[in-house]
N, C-alpha and C positions, 0 to 999 in steps of 0.2 A: 553891167546889168544883164549878164547872159541868162540868168534864171528866168527873167520875164519873156525872153525870146526863145524859150524851149518848153517842152511839155514832158514832165516826169510825173508819174503817178505811183505812189508807194502804199502798200498795205502790209500788215504783218500779224502773226498770231504767236503767242508764247504761253504754253500750258505746262502744268506739272506732270501730266500723264498719270501713272500709278504711283508716283513718288509722293512723299509727304509735303515737300516744298519744291517750288520752281526755282532752280538755281541757274537757269539760262537768263540772258538779258540781251535786248536789242535796243539800239537808239540810232537816230540819224538827225542830221542838220543840213538843211538846204539854204544856202546863203546866196547873195547876189551873183557871185562869180564862181563859187565852189560848193560842192555838196559832199558829204561823207556819210557812209552807212557802216555801222559797226555791230557785230554780233559776237557774243562770248558765251562759253560753256564752262561752268565751274568744274574743276577737277579735284577739289578737296571736299571734305565733309564737315567743315567748320560751321557749327550751328549759329554762331553770333555774327558772322560776316558773310556777305555774298561777294565772292571774288569776281564773278562775272560782271556784276553791277559796278563794282569799283573800277574794273578795267575799262568798261565802256564809257563810264562818266569821265574818267581820266583822258581817254582818247578824244572824246568829243570836246572836252574843255581845252585840251592842247590845240586841237584843230581850230576851234573858234578863236583862240588868241592869235594864232599865226596860220591862217588858212593857206594851204599849198598842196601840191601833189608831186613835189620833187621827191626823189628816192631818199635823199638824206633826211628830209623833213619827216617823211613817214616813219623812217627808222627811229628818229628822235621821239616822235609821238609814242611809239611802242616801248622804247626803253624807259621813258618817263612812267608809263603805266606799269612796267615791270618793277621799277623801283618802288612805286607806291604800294604794290602788292607785298613786296618784301618787307616794307616798313610797318605793315599792319600788325597789330598786337593781338592776334588770335591765338588759340590754343595749339594751332598747327600752321604749317606753311600754307599760305593762300596761293593757289595756282589756277590758271584759266587758259583754255584754248580760245584763240581770238582770230577773227578775220575782219579786215577793214578795207572798204573800197572807197576811193576818192575820185571825183570827176569834176571837170570844169565845164560840163554840159556838152563837150565836144569829144573828149577822150576820157579814158578811165584807167586807173591803175589800182591794183590791189596789193595788200600786204597781209601776211598771216603767220601764225605760229601755233602748231597743233593740228587738230583734225576738224575744226569748224570750216565749212566750205563756202566758196563763192563760185557761181556759175554765170555765164553769159550765154543766152540762147539767141540764135540768129537763124532765120530761115528754117525753123523746125529742127535744128540740131544745136548741141552745145558747142559754141565756138571757143569759149574759154572755161577752164576749170582749174581750181587749186589742186595741189597734190598733198595728200595727208603726210604729216611728219610723224609717221609711225612705222613699226616694223612691217605691218601689212602694206603700207604705201611703198616701202622699199621693195617688197616682194613683187608688187605689181609692176614697178618700174624695171625690175630685173626679169620680168616675164616669167616669174615662178608661181604666180597666182593670177587667175583671171579676175577681171573687174567685177563680174556678177557674183563672185564668191566673197568679195571684200567685206560686205556688210555683216556677214556672219562669222568672219574669221576671228579666232580667239585672240590674236595680237593686234586687233584694230585699235585698241585703246592703249597700247604700249607705245607711248609718245617719247620721242627723244628731244622735243623742244616744246616750250610753252612759256607763258608769262608767269612770273612769280617763283619759278623754280630756283634751285640752288645756283645754276649756271646761267650765263647770259643766253637769251634765246637766239636760236639760229633762224633769223627772220628771212622769209621768202618774199621778195618784192618783184613784182612783174614790171615789164616795160609799159609804156603808155600805149593803149590800144584805141584807135578811133572808134567812136560809136556810130551807129546807123539808126535811122528811123525804123521803129518796129522791134528793136532789141528788147530783151527782157533780162533783168538782173535777179539773181537768187542768192540770198545768204541763208545758210541753214546750219543747225546744230546736229550733233550726232544722232539725236533722237529722231530726226527727220530722215536722213539718208540711210539709216539702218532699216527703217520700216518702208521707205518709199524709194524704189530703185530709179535709176536714171531714165529708163525707158518709160516707166510708169509716170514720172514727172513730165516727160515730153508729151505723152498721150493726154494727160490732164490739161496741159497748157495749150494744146493744139488749137482749140476753138474758143479759148477764154477771151472775154471782152473786158473783164475787170480783174484786178489782182485778187479781190475777195473770192471770185469763182475758183481760182487755183487754191487759195488757202482753205476754203471749205472742203473741196474735194480731197486735198491731201490729208486734212484732219480726219475726214470720214475713212480714208484708206488706213490711216494709222490706228484709229479706234476700232476698226473692223478686225484688227489682228490681236486685240487684247485678250481673247480667250486662250490663245496659244503662245502669246508673246508678251514679255514684261515691258510695258510701255514706259520709257524713260521720259524725262523732261524733253519737250520738243518745241523748237522755235524756227519759224520760217518767215523771211521777209521777201516780198516780191515787188519789183519796180518795173512798170511799163514805160518804155521810152517812146513816146509817140512822135516826138520831134527833137532833134538835136539842134544845138545852136550853130548858126552859120553867120559869119561876119559879113556886113554889107560890102559888096564889091564895087570899086570905083576905078575906072580906067585912068592910068597915069602914063604920060609919055616917057619914053626912054630918056629924052633930053632933060626933062624935068627931074627925073630920078638922078641922073648924073650930076646935074647942077646942084642938087641938094646934097647928094651923098659924097661927091668927090672931096669937097672941102672938109666935110666931117671926117671922112676916112683918113685924110692927111693929118688932120689935127689930132685924131684919136690914135694914130699909129704909135706915136711915142708914148702916149699915156698907156696904151694897151700893152706895150711891151713891159713897162714897169709893173703894171697890174698883173700881167701874166707871170712875171718872175715872182712877185709877192704871193700870188695865188699858188704857184707851184711850191714855194717854201711852206706856206700854210698847209697845203695839201699833204706835203711830205711829213710835216709834224703831226698832222691829224692821223695819217696812216701809222706813224710810229706809236702814237697814243693808243690807237685801236689795237695794235699788235701787242703793246705792253699790257693792256687790260685783258686781252685774250690769253696771253701767256701767264699772267698772274692767276687768272681763273683756272687755267689748266694745272698750274703747279699746286694750287689749293685742292683741286680735285684729287690729286695724287699725294696730298699731305706733305708736299715739299715747301714748307713755310719759309725757309731761308731764301730760296729763289723767288718765292711769291712776294716777299718783302722787298726784294731788289726791284722786281718788275713794277710793283705798285709805287715805290719811291720814285722811279723814273717817270711813271705815268703821271704822278702828281706834279712833277716839275713841268712836264709838257702841257698838262691841263692848265696850270697856273700861267704859263707863257702864252697859251691860247685864250686865256681868260674864260675858260669853260668851267664855271663855278660848280655845275652839277657833277661833272666827272671828277673835278678836283676834290669835292667833298666825298664822293664815292670811293675814289682811289685812296684818299687819306684814311678813310674808315677801315678799308681792307689792309692798308699798310700798318696801322696801329694794331689791328688784330693779329696779323702775321708776326710782327715784331714781339708782341706779347707772348705768343705761343713759342717763339724761338727762345725767349728768356726762360719760360717755364721748362722747356725741353732741356736747356742747359743746366738748370737747377736739378732736374731729375737725374741727368747723367752724372752730376757731381754728388749725388746721393744726399742733397739738401732737401729732404722730403717736405719738411714744414714750409720752407720757402716756396718749393715747387707747387704745393697745394694752394697757397695764397695766389700765386701767379696764374695758375690754371683757372681759379675761380674768377679772377679779374678778366681772363680771356673769355670765359663763358659769358660774362656780362657783355663784353664787346661783341661776341658772336650773336647774342640775342638782339643787340641794336643793329647788327648788320644782316638781319634776316636769317639767323641761325646758321650762317656759313661756318663750316668747320666744327659744328656742334658734336658730331659723332666722335671725331678725333679727340676733342677736348674731354668729353665725358669718359672715353676709354683711358686717357692718361690720368684723369682725376681718380678713376677707379684703381688704376695701378699705383698711383701715389698713396692713396688711402690704404691700399693693401700693404705697402712697405711700412707705413706708419703703424698699422696694426701688428705687423711682424716685429717691429722694434719693441712695441708694447709687450708682446708675448715673451720676447727674450728678457726684457726687464722684469716681467712678472716671475719668470722662472728663476732669475737671480735672487729676487726678494724672498721667494719661497724657500730657496736653497739656504739662504742666510738665516732664515727663521727656523730651520730644521724640518720644514715640510718637504722632505725629499720626494715623496710620491706626487705631491702637487706640482713640484718643480719638473718632474719627469713628464707629467701630462702637458705642462706648458711648453716644454721643449718639443714634444711630439707634435703638438698643434703648430708650433713655429716651423717645424720641418715640412709639414703639409703646405703651409702658406708659402714658404720659400720655394718649394717645388713648383707651385702654381705660378709664382712670379719669376721663375727661372733665376733665382738668386742663389747661386751655388755656394758663395761664401757663407751666408747666414745659415744655409742648410747644413753645411759641413760643421759650423760652429755649434748649432743646435744638436746635431748628431753626436759630436764629441762630448758636450756637456751631459747629454742624456746617457751616453755610454759610461762616462766616468761615475755618474751617480749610481747607475745600475750595477757597475763593478764594485763600487763601495758597499752597496747594500748586499750584494752577493758575498763579498768577503766577510762582512759582519755576520751574515747568516752561517757561513762556513765555520767561523770562529765560535759562534753560539752552538752550532751542532757538535763541534769538537769538545767544548766545555760540557755540553750535556752528556756526551758519551763518557767523558772522564768521571763526571758525577755519578752516572749509572754504574760504572765499574767500581767506583769507591763504595757506592751503596751496596752492590752485590757482595763485595769483600767483607763489608761490615756485617751484612746479614749472615754470611757464611761463618764469620768469626763468632757472631752471637749464637748461631745454631751449634757451633762446636762447643762453645762454653755451656750452652744449655744441655747439650748431650753429655758433656763431662759432669755437669752438676747432677743431671739425672742419674748418671752412672754412680756417682758418689752417694747420692740419696738412696739409690737402690741397695748399694753395698751396706750403707748404714742401717737400712731397714732389715736387711738379711742378718746383719750382726745383732740387731735388737731382737729379731725373731729367734736367732740361735741362743741368745742370752736368756730369752723367755723359756726356751726349751730346757736349758740347764736348770733354771730356777724351778720349772715345773717338775723336773726329775728329782730335784732336791726337796720337793714338797713345800717350796716357798711360793705358794699359790698367789698370794696377793701381789708380790713383786713381779711374778710371771705375767699376771694380767696387765700390769702397768707397761711392761716391755712390749707385750703383744698389741696393746692399744696404740702405743707410739708407732710401732712398725706398721700397724694397719693404716694409720692416718697418712704415713708416708707413701704406702702403696696406693691409696686412693688418690693422693695428689699426683702420683706418677701414672695414674690411670691403669694400674695393674690390678684390675678388679678381681681376677681369679685368685691371686695371692692374698688380696685383702679378705675375700670370702673364706679362703681356707683357714685364716686365723680365727674365724668365728668358732670353729670346732675346738681349737686349742684353748680359746678363751672359755668356752663352755666346760672343757675338761678341768681347767684351773678352778673355775667356780665350783664345780662339783667336788673337787678335792678340798676346797676351802669349806664347803658346807659339811663335808664328812668330818673335818676336824672339829667343827663346832658342835657336832652331835645333834641328836633329835631334840 
C-alpha cells in the first residue's frame, strides 16, 4: 500500500494547437504499489486511427495486468504496443513516439522510443532527461549541435526508432533512480519542447505550487508564439512528488538475523544453484531468441529473405521451447512471409512468371497481415513479373499478326517488346524481338525491291511499245502522205487531160488525207486546183 503513504499530484493538458485534430495522447494509472505515466505523439496522418491513443492504452493495459518496473517487463509492454500498432488495419502504417515512466513511489524508471520526452526536476535543475532518438539527438550527443538549437533543427523529427515502424524499436530503458521529496516529473510531446525551452520551463516551475500553474503558463507561452510559429499538437503532464514512500524501520538484532537467515541460506543453497543453472540456460535461450529476431529483421531490411527465413525458423523453435506464445506467433508470421517470398523469387528466376505472380500476390497478403513488412520489395517484384508477362504477350501478339499477314502490326509489336525487354534487362527476349523485327523488315524491303524492279521493266516495255507505235504511226503517215501526193499528181494529170470531174475526185481524196495528216497548207493549196477543175468543167458545159 505504498500509494497511501506517499503524495503524488498529477495534472496534464493536451490540445490540437493549430492542427485540425489532436493526435497526442496521455494516460496514467496510480495503483497501490506502482504507478505509470505514458505519453505518445502520433507520427502518421492516418485519419481513421489515433496511433498515440492505441499505444498509450496498450501500455497502460499491459501495466495494469502485470504491474512491474523491471527492465524486461517495460520492454515487453513496449513491444506489445508495437505489435498492436503494426496489426492495425489503417490505410498506412501507424507509428508513434512514446515515453513511459514507472515508479514504485520510491524509485522511478523510464522507457522511450522516439522524441517524446521525460524530465525529472530536482532542486531547480533537470536531474534526469531522455535523449531523443533522432538525427538531431545524435548531433547533440556528438557535440556537433548545441542543445538550445535542437528545437528548431530541421532533422529533429528524423527518427530512427518509434513504435509501429517496420523494424523493432530500439528501446531506451533507464536504470532505477531514487526519488526525493520535492521532485517534479514532466512528460511532454514535441509540440511542447519545440516551443518551450528547458530554461523557460525551469523558470515557470520555480515558484509553482500546483501542477496547473505550470500547465497554464506553458500553454500561454506556446500560444503566444502562434503569430510567428505553427503550433503543433502539444501535450504536457506534470507530477509533483510531495512525499516519497518510506518503509517503516524496525531494529533487529544481529543474532536474530543470523538465527533466521542461516538455516534459510543453507537450505536455499542447493536450490539456488539449481535455479541459477536453470535461469542461466533460460537466459541464454532468451538471448539467442532476441538475436535471431534482430538478425531476421536486419535481413528483411536488406531484402535477404533466405537468411531471414532461417533466422525466424530458429527463433520460432526457441520461442516454442520457452513457451513464449507472442514471439512464437510473430516469428512464425515472419517465417511464412520470408519463405513465401523465397518461393516467388525462385519461380521468377526460373522464368515461371505466371506462378511467380501468384506467389508474390500471396506474399503481399502475408505482408499486409504482418504490418506491411517487405511490401516495397514484393510490389517491385510483382511489377517486374507483370512486366515479363506483358513482354511475352507482346511477342505472342507479334507472332499472331505475322501469321495473319499483318507484318506492319507485327513489327510494331516487336518494337514495343524490345522496349519492354530493355526496361526489364531481358537480353534474350530483346534479341529475339530484334531478330524477328529485322527479318520482317528485310522481307518487306526485298519485296519492295522486287516490285520496283518489275515496275522499271514494265516502264521500259511501255516505252518500247510507245516507240514502236510512234514508228508505225510515222510510217503510216509517210505512206498516207505519199498516197495523197500520188492522188494529187493523178488529179494534175486528169486536169491536164481535161478530165475535170475525175480530177476533182482525186483532189478531194488527197485533200481529206492532208487534213487528216494535219497538212493544212497542202490541203488549202488543193482548193485552187479544185476551183480550176470546176471552172474547166463549167466551160465544157457552156453558157
